[in-house]
VMD Tcl script that draws the C-alpha trace (Angstrom):
set ca {
  {2.92 -29.92 -5.19}
  {0.48 -28.73 -2.54}
  {1.53 -26.43 0.27}
  {1.00 -29.20 2.86}
  {3.27 -31.58 0.94}
  {5.89 -28.90 0.57}
  {6.01 -28.33 4.32}
  {6.19 -32.08 4.94}
  {9.05 -32.50 2.52}
  {10.85 -29.57 4.09}
  {10.66 -31.03 7.56}
  {12.15 -34.28 6.31}
  {15.08 -32.67 4.45}
  {15.80 -29.31 6.06}
  {19.46 -29.20 5.05}
  {18.94 -29.60 1.32}
  {16.48 -26.96 0.06}
  {15.48 -27.42 -3.57}
  {13.24 -25.17 -5.57}
  {10.27 -24.16 -3.44}
  {10.66 -27.03 -0.99}
  {12.02 -25.83 2.28}
  {10.92 -25.07 5.77}
  {11.17 -21.91 7.82}
  {14.19 -19.66 7.74}
  {15.09 -20.69 11.25}
  {15.58 -24.24 10.00}
  {17.32 -23.77 6.70}
  {19.06 -20.47 7.14}
  {20.58 -20.63 10.57}
  {18.28 -17.84 11.74}
  {19.38 -18.40 15.31}
  {23.06 -18.59 14.37}
  {22.85 -15.33 12.41}
  {21.47 -13.45 15.37}
  {19.21 -10.54 14.59}
  {17.35 -7.50 15.80}
  {16.24 -7.71 19.42}
  {12.88 -6.06 18.77}
  {10.45 -4.97 16.10}
  {11.35 -1.36 16.90}
  {15.02 -2.07 16.22}
  {14.18 -3.62 12.86}
  {11.84 -0.80 11.83}
  {14.30 1.93 12.81}
  {17.20 0.22 11.00}
  {15.15 -0.44 7.86}
  {13.64 3.06 7.93}
  {17.15 4.45 8.38}
  {18.19 2.60 5.26}
  {15.26 4.02 3.32}
  {15.77 7.56 4.65}
  {18.84 8.75 2.78}
  {20.19 11.22 0.27}
  {17.40 10.34 -2.17}
  {14.84 11.88 0.18}
  {16.89 15.03 0.67}
  {18.14 15.96 -2.76}
  {16.01 13.94 -5.18}
  {12.47 14.11 -3.78}
  {12.30 17.94 -3.40}
  {13.79 18.46 -6.86}
  {11.35 16.03 -8.51}
  {8.41 17.49 -6.58}
  {9.30 20.98 -7.78}
  {9.90 19.86 -11.36}
  {6.86 17.60 -11.82}
  {3.92 19.54 -10.48}
  {4.45 19.69 -6.72}
  {1.14 18.53 -5.24}
  {0.40 16.32 -8.25}
  {3.75 14.59 -7.88}
  {3.17 14.10 -4.14}
  {-0.28 12.60 -4.75}
  {1.15 10.11 -7.28}
  {3.99 9.27 -4.91}
  {1.69 8.48 -1.98}
  {-0.66 6.36 -4.11}
  {2.27 4.37 -5.49}
  {3.77 3.99 -2.00}
  {0.70 2.19 -0.64}
  {0.42 -0.10 -3.67}
  {3.53 -0.82 -5.73}
  {6.13 0.17 -3.13}
  {4.50 -1.65 -0.23}
  {4.16 -4.88 -2.23}
  {7.84 -4.95 -3.21}
  {8.91 -4.03 0.31}
  {7.00 -6.86 2.01}
  {8.20 -9.29 -0.69}
  {11.88 -8.57 -0.02}
  {11.50 -8.64 3.76}
  {9.54 -11.92 3.55}
  {12.17 -13.54 1.32}
  {14.85 -12.61 3.83}
  {12.97 -13.85 6.88}
  {11.65 -17.02 5.23}
  {15.09 -18.13 4.08}
  {17.09 -16.66 6.96}
  {19.93 -15.99 4.52}
  {21.84 -13.23 2.78}
  {20.91 -12.41 -0.79}
  {22.88 -15.21 -2.51}
  {21.62 -17.92 -0.18}
  {18.11 -16.47 -0.26}
  {17.67 -16.88 -4.02}
  {19.29 -20.31 -3.92}
  {16.74 -21.29 -1.28}
  {13.82 -19.97 -3.31}
  {15.01 -22.00 -6.28}
  {18.47 -23.54 -6.53}
  {18.59 -22.69 -10.25}
  {18.75 -18.99 -9.37}
  {21.68 -18.85 -7.01}
  {23.55 -16.92 -9.73}
  {20.97 -14.15 -9.51}
  {22.06 -13.44 -5.94}
  {25.53 -12.54 -7.22}
  {24.01 -10.01 -9.62}
  {22.03 -8.51 -6.75}
  {25.20 -8.21 -4.68}
  {26.83 -6.05 -7.34}
  {24.35 -3.25 -6.54}
  {25.53 -2.43 -2.99}
  {29.15 -3.08 -4.02}
  {28.87 -0.32 -6.63}
  {26.72 2.08 -4.61}
  {28.43 2.23 -1.21}
  {31.82 3.59 -2.44}
  {30.45 6.61 -4.31}
  {27.72 7.09 -1.68}
  {30.49 7.39 0.91}
  {32.28 9.95 -1.28}
  {29.14 12.09 -1.21}
  {28.90 11.45 2.53}
  {32.41 12.87 2.78}
  {31.27 16.01 0.98}
  {28.54 16.37 3.59}
  {31.12 16.19 6.40}
  {33.14 18.92 4.67}
  {30.11 21.19 4.49}
  {29.38 20.69 8.20}
  {32.90 21.89 8.92}
  {32.57 24.78 6.44}
  {29.39 26.13 8.04}
  {30.73 25.70 11.57}
  {33.87 27.67 10.68}
  {31.86 30.32 8.78}
  {33.49 29.84 5.39}
  {33.46 33.11 3.44}
  {32.50 31.55 0.11}
  {29.32 30.13 1.65}
  {28.50 32.85 4.17}
  {28.78 36.64 4.28}
  {27.77 39.67 2.23}
  {29.69 38.60 -0.87}
  {28.53 34.96 -0.73}
  {26.03 33.85 -3.36}
  {25.30 30.93 -5.69}
  {28.40 31.73 -7.77}
  {30.78 31.67 -4.79}
  {29.03 28.56 -3.49}
  {29.57 26.85 -6.86}
  {33.22 27.93 -6.80}
  {33.67 26.44 -3.32}
  {32.15 23.12 -4.41}
  {34.20 22.95 -7.61}
  {37.50 23.78 -5.92}
  {36.86 21.31 -3.10}
  {35.85 18.34 -5.29}
  {38.68 19.03 -7.77}
  {41.28 18.86 -5.00}
  {42.90 15.39 -5.02}
  {43.33 15.13 -1.23}
  {40.58 16.96 0.66}
  {37.66 14.88 -0.66}
  {39.62 11.68 0.00}
  {40.21 12.63 3.63}
  {36.53 13.36 4.26}
  {35.54 10.26 2.31}
  {37.74 8.17 4.63}
  {36.11 9.78 7.67}
  {32.62 8.90 6.45}
  {33.63 5.41 5.32}
  {35.36 4.66 8.61}
  {32.26 5.80 10.54}
  {30.13 3.41 8.46}
  {32.37 0.39 8.96}
  {32.86 1.12 12.66}
  {29.13 0.71 13.25}
  {28.89 -2.48 11.15}
  {31.88 -4.04 12.95}
  {29.89 -4.10 16.18}
  {27.23 -6.29 14.59}
  {23.47 -6.19 14.16}
  {22.42 -5.66 17.77}
  {25.31 -3.68 19.29}
  {26.12 -1.77 16.11}
  {23.29 -1.29 13.61}
  {20.31 -1.55 15.95}
  {21.86 0.51 18.74}
  {23.02 3.24 16.36}
  {19.64 3.32 14.59}
  {17.92 3.91 17.93}
  {20.17 6.95 18.39}
  {20.38 8.36 14.87}
  {16.75 8.01 13.81}
  {15.23 9.98 16.73}
  {18.01 12.58 16.32}
  {17.21 12.73 12.61}
  {13.53 13.30 13.37}
  {14.24 16.06 15.88}
  {16.61 17.92 13.54}
  {14.24 17.59 10.60}
  {11.22 18.88 12.54}
  {13.26 21.77 13.97}
  {14.46 22.85 10.53}
  {11.00 22.47 9.02}
  {9.39 24.67 11.69}
  {12.16 27.25 11.38}
  {11.84 27.46 7.61}
  {8.03 27.56 7.64}
  {8.15 30.56 9.97}
  {10.08 32.60 7.39}
  {8.22 35.21 5.29}
  {7.25 33.88 1.88}
  {7.58 30.21 2.83}
  {3.86 29.64 2.36}
  {4.29 29.79 -1.43}
  {6.59 26.78 -1.24}
  {4.05 24.93 0.90}
  {1.34 25.59 -1.68}
  {3.64 24.33 -4.41}
  {4.14 21.06 -2.57}
  {0.64 20.33 -1.30}
  {-1.87 21.85 -3.71}
  {-2.27 19.48 -6.67}
  {-3.10 20.84 -10.10}
  {-4.50 17.99 -12.16}
  {-3.48 19.87 -15.26}
  {0.13 19.13 -14.24}
  {-0.40 15.38 -14.51}
  {1.60 13.69 -17.26}
  {3.09 10.26 -17.72}
  {6.43 11.86 -16.79}
  {5.00 12.84 -13.40}
  {3.88 9.27 -12.75}
  {7.18 7.83 -13.95}
  {9.20 10.27 -11.82}
  {7.15 9.40 -8.73}
  {7.55 5.69 -9.46}
  {11.31 5.99 -9.85}
  {11.71 8.07 -6.70}
  {9.66 5.60 -4.67}
  {11.78 2.72 -5.93}
  {15.07 4.38 -4.95}
  {13.74 5.91 -1.74}
  {12.56 2.65 -0.15}
  {15.91 0.88 -0.66}
  {14.39 -1.73 -2.96}
  {16.59 -4.04 -5.07}
  {19.72 -3.20 -3.06}
  {19.94 -6.47 -1.04}
  {19.17 -4.42 2.07}
  {15.61 -5.45 2.87}
  {16.35 -9.13 2.20}
  {19.36 -8.91 4.53}
  {17.50 -7.06 7.27}
  {14.54 -9.41 6.83}
  {16.84 -12.36 7.56}
  {17.57 -10.77 10.96}
  {13.90 -10.21 11.76}
  {12.16 -12.09 14.57}
  {9.57 -14.64 13.48}
  {6.88 -13.24 15.76}
  {7.15 -9.71 14.33}
  {4.59 -8.64 11.73}
  {6.09 -8.12 8.31}
  {3.15 -6.14 6.96}
  {2.98 -3.99 10.10}
  {6.72 -3.31 10.03}
  {6.69 -2.55 6.29}
  {3.80 -0.15 6.82}
  {5.76 1.72 9.50}
  {8.88 1.82 7.30}
  {6.85 3.22 4.40}
  {5.25 5.86 6.63}
  {8.62 6.91 8.08}
  {10.19 7.14 4.64}
  {7.31 9.10 3.11}
  {7.01 11.48 6.06}
  {10.73 12.20 5.99}
  {10.62 12.87 2.25}
  {7.75 15.32 2.79}
  {9.51 17.01 5.72}
  {12.69 17.30 3.63}
  {10.67 18.95 0.88}
  {9.11 21.28 3.48}
  {12.61 22.30 4.54}
  {14.02 22.82 1.06}
  {11.20 24.06 -1.19}
  {9.73 26.76 1.15}
  {13.22 28.04 1.99}
  {13.95 28.43 -1.72}
  {10.64 30.20 -2.35}
  {11.26 32.50 0.63}
  {14.84 33.52 -0.15}
  {15.51 32.94 -3.84}
  {14.77 35.41 -6.63}
  {14.03 32.59 -9.08}
  {12.56 29.77 -6.93}
  {11.25 27.68 -9.84}
  {14.72 27.49 -11.40}
  {16.56 26.85 -8.15}
  {14.12 24.21 -6.89}
  {14.38 22.24 -10.13}
  {18.15 21.86 -9.74}
  {19.01 18.22 -9.07}
  {21.50 16.27 -7.01}
  {24.78 17.94 -6.02}
  {23.78 21.26 -7.55}
  {20.76 21.60 -5.25}
  {22.43 20.24 -2.13}
  {25.91 21.73 -2.36}
  {25.46 24.89 -4.44}
  {21.93 26.29 -4.35}
  {20.98 25.48 -0.74}
  {24.15 26.95 0.85}
  {23.40 30.18 -1.06}
  {19.84 30.12 0.31}
  {21.08 29.47 3.88}
  {23.32 32.52 3.56}
  {20.20 34.69 3.25}
  {18.29 33.02 6.10}
  {18.56 34.63 9.55}
  {21.02 32.49 11.51}
  {21.96 30.77 8.26}
  {25.38 29.69 9.48}
  {23.88 27.51 12.20}
  {20.89 26.46 10.14}
  {23.27 25.30 7.41}
  {25.34 23.36 9.94}
  {22.25 21.69 11.40}
  {20.96 20.87 7.92}
  {24.17 19.12 6.90}
  {24.29 17.23 10.20}
  {20.80 16.04 9.30}
  {22.06 14.99 5.86}
  {25.02 13.23 7.49}
  {22.76 11.16 9.76}
  {20.51 10.22 6.83}
  {23.47 9.24 4.65}
  {25.15 7.27 7.44}
  {22.10 5.10 8.21}
  {21.83 4.23 4.52}
  {25.53 3.47 4.05}
  {25.48 1.21 7.13}
  {22.70 -0.89 5.58}
  {24.56 -1.16 2.27}
  {27.72 -2.33 4.04}
  {25.81 -4.87 6.12}
  {24.24 -6.39 3.00}
  {27.73 -7.19 1.68}
  {29.13 -8.27 5.05}
  {26.22 -10.68 5.52}
  {27.05 -12.47 2.25}
  {30.77 -12.65 3.01}
  {30.13 -14.16 6.43}
  {27.62 -16.67 5.14}
  {29.24 -17.76 1.88}
  {32.93 -17.30 2.66}
  {32.64 -18.38 6.32}
  {34.36 -15.20 7.50}
  {34.09 -13.60 10.89}
  {32.60 -10.11 11.02}
  {35.88 -8.19 11.37}
  {37.60 -9.66 8.25}
  {34.35 -9.28 6.29}
  {34.17 -5.61 7.28}
  {37.82 -5.17 6.31}
  {37.08 -6.52 2.82}
  {34.10 -4.20 2.42}
  {36.23 -1.25 3.55}
  {38.85 -2.26 0.98}
  {36.22 -2.26 -1.78}
  {35.05 1.15 -0.60}
  {38.60 2.51 -0.70}
  {39.33 1.33 -4.24}
  {36.06 2.28 -5.95}
  {35.48 5.32 -3.72}
  {38.92 6.71 -4.55}
  {38.15 6.39 -8.25}
  {34.83 8.21 -7.75}
  {36.47 10.95 -5.72}
  {39.36 11.51 -8.14}
  {36.89 11.57 -11.04}
  {36.30 15.23 -10.20}
  {40.03 16.02 -10.22}
  {43.02 14.09 -11.60}
  {40.81 11.47 -13.30}
  {38.24 13.87 -14.77}
  {39.39 12.91 -18.26}
  {37.91 9.43 -17.75}
  {34.39 10.15 -18.93}
  {31.72 8.36 -20.93}
  {29.17 10.53 -22.71}
  {30.08 13.45 -20.46}
  {29.74 11.43 -17.24}
  {32.58 11.24 -14.73}
  {33.31 8.06 -12.79}
  {30.91 8.82 -9.92}
  {28.09 9.57 -12.36}
  {28.85 6.35 -14.26}
  {28.66 4.25 -11.10}
  {25.43 5.99 -10.13}
  {23.86 5.47 -13.55}
  {24.80 1.80 -13.86}
  {23.56 0.93 -10.37}
  {20.41 3.07 -10.19}
  {19.17 3.11 -13.77}
  {20.25 -0.33 -15.01}
  {21.05 -2.86 -12.29}
  {18.41 -1.97 -9.68}
  {15.43 -2.17 -12.08}
  {16.80 -5.45 -13.48}
  {17.21 -6.86 -9.95}
  {13.67 -5.84 -9.03}
  {12.25 -7.42 -12.18}
  {14.22 -10.62 -11.56}
  {13.09 -10.77 -7.92}
  {9.44 -10.50 -8.96}
  {9.80 -13.13 -11.70}
  {11.66 -15.63 -9.50}
  {9.28 -15.20 -6.56}
  {6.18 -14.99 -8.74}
  {6.78 -17.74 -11.29}
  {9.44 -20.09 -9.90}
  {8.26 -20.23 -6.32}
  {4.92 -20.62 -4.58}
  {3.74 -17.13 -3.66}
  {1.32 -18.68 -1.17}
  {4.30 -19.51 1.03}
  {5.47 -15.90 0.86}
  {1.92 -14.76 1.61}
  {1.90 -17.03 4.67}
  {5.21 -15.58 5.82}
  {3.82 -12.07 5.46}
  {0.67 -13.06 7.32}
  {-1.85 -12.55 4.51}
  {-4.96 -14.49 5.49}
  {-7.67 -13.01 3.27}
  {-8.07 -14.50 -0.19}
  {-8.57 -11.07 -1.76}
  {-5.31 -9.81 -0.26}
  {-3.43 -12.83 -1.59}
  {-4.85 -12.35 -5.09}
  {-3.97 -8.64 -5.02}
  {-0.40 -9.45 -3.89}
  {-0.03 -12.07 -6.62}
  {-1.18 -9.59 -9.30}
  {1.20 -6.92 -8.02}
  {4.26 -9.22 -7.94}
  {3.59 -11.14 -11.14}
  {2.32 -8.38 -13.40}
  {2.15 -4.81 -12.08}
  {5.57 -4.51 -10.38}
  {7.58 -6.05 -13.27}
  {5.86 -3.74 -15.77}
  {6.53 -0.70 -13.56}
  {10.17 -1.67 -13.16}
  {10.49 -2.23 -16.91}
  {9.14 1.30 -17.46}
  {11.79 2.67 -15.07}
  {14.50 0.70 -16.88}
  {13.45 1.89 -20.33}
  {13.08 5.51 -19.22}
  {16.52 5.39 -17.56}
  {18.09 4.14 -20.78}
  {16.29 6.52 -23.15}
  {17.03 9.56 -21.00}
  {20.71 9.00 -21.82}
  {20.23 8.73 -25.57}
}
mol new
graphics top color blue
foreach p $ca { graphics top sphere $p radius 0.5 }
foreach p [lrange $ca 0 end-1] q [lrange $ca 1 end] { graphics top cylinder $p $q radius 0.2 }
display resetview
């Protein structure tokens, strides 16, 4: 069926989309009924806030330090402007074209694949509870630095006392739950107010604040003696460091960092104004995300090289160990470390909050659309899911630490299943459905691709390159656990 015939058919039967035959999202998806972002800036800040999260702060610096520094950064940037950008514009375009949440979006692309939307929805349902638990840890560390906790600060404080503080806190059955509830409640409170008055308004506050704090910390750290060695590590590529592992690590980080395959970009795309440029917005989101990742690395890596006796070992620590054990020990040695530590964890809190808000909204959008719920009951259901699964994740470090699989506690299990298994599968499925069971020319039109060469490049990326890259991430994620 030609594109002209498709559009004609869609205008005749707008209420019954089938396969690739439907009109604009405003017609079939209730774009006007759903409301949306009031401006392109609001959309970009909200989407960038989703992308800028814990992955930038504790995963990017660790991977950069472990996989060649400048070589890793070079691979990351090259992948960002090719693979990452293509997947980002695809998800945003699917959302805006259909004007629906993730379940309705895939049903609109092809009614045979409505079931795939349910699989996609599992990703944010699994991620947001344990993400909020970690957000609660961040709140606790803000309090600890503000009160000058002796295990994190002082003459006797070091990596060992910092590790002891983290272990005793997470093993406590009640403290982590209290801080988890604080973070979770903050997330839901923003989402309750809706897209414009909640998400967009808060993004316009948090994102500039995030930028100011990040730049302040970066400048402060770079002024410290010895920090230049960390800068060289990050920016000077050594082509002898290039391996397939470097490329795979950069590919995986880009995938997680840009909030791909989490239902977020499809959901936010459905709220996007028709006159806004998808490619222009996606470019700005990618730039914001990449710049923040680099700034985060410029905060963490130079500070480690300036104040740690074994910077290579410390910098290569991943996840909670880097964020909650090694960095507090480093802050203890930095002049004014108490306040620098507090500012740093406020920065982490803002980054985590903007991401958790987007995850919650992805679920709320589906509940409102498919279950015909108002926003408040939908938010209450999401908060209930967060409480149940988040409590399990939190207690997995204490009373439920015996519930382990292959040495992984409950939080690690949720993280592994969502990040290493489900997200790559969702991304592969999205590319296959859009690339083989729908007319990519319609998506290209929605994006605003006018040049034939650009359309061919996009088709190659979605049909062949992106699925192969995602399959490589999936296989590596599985084999790393064997």
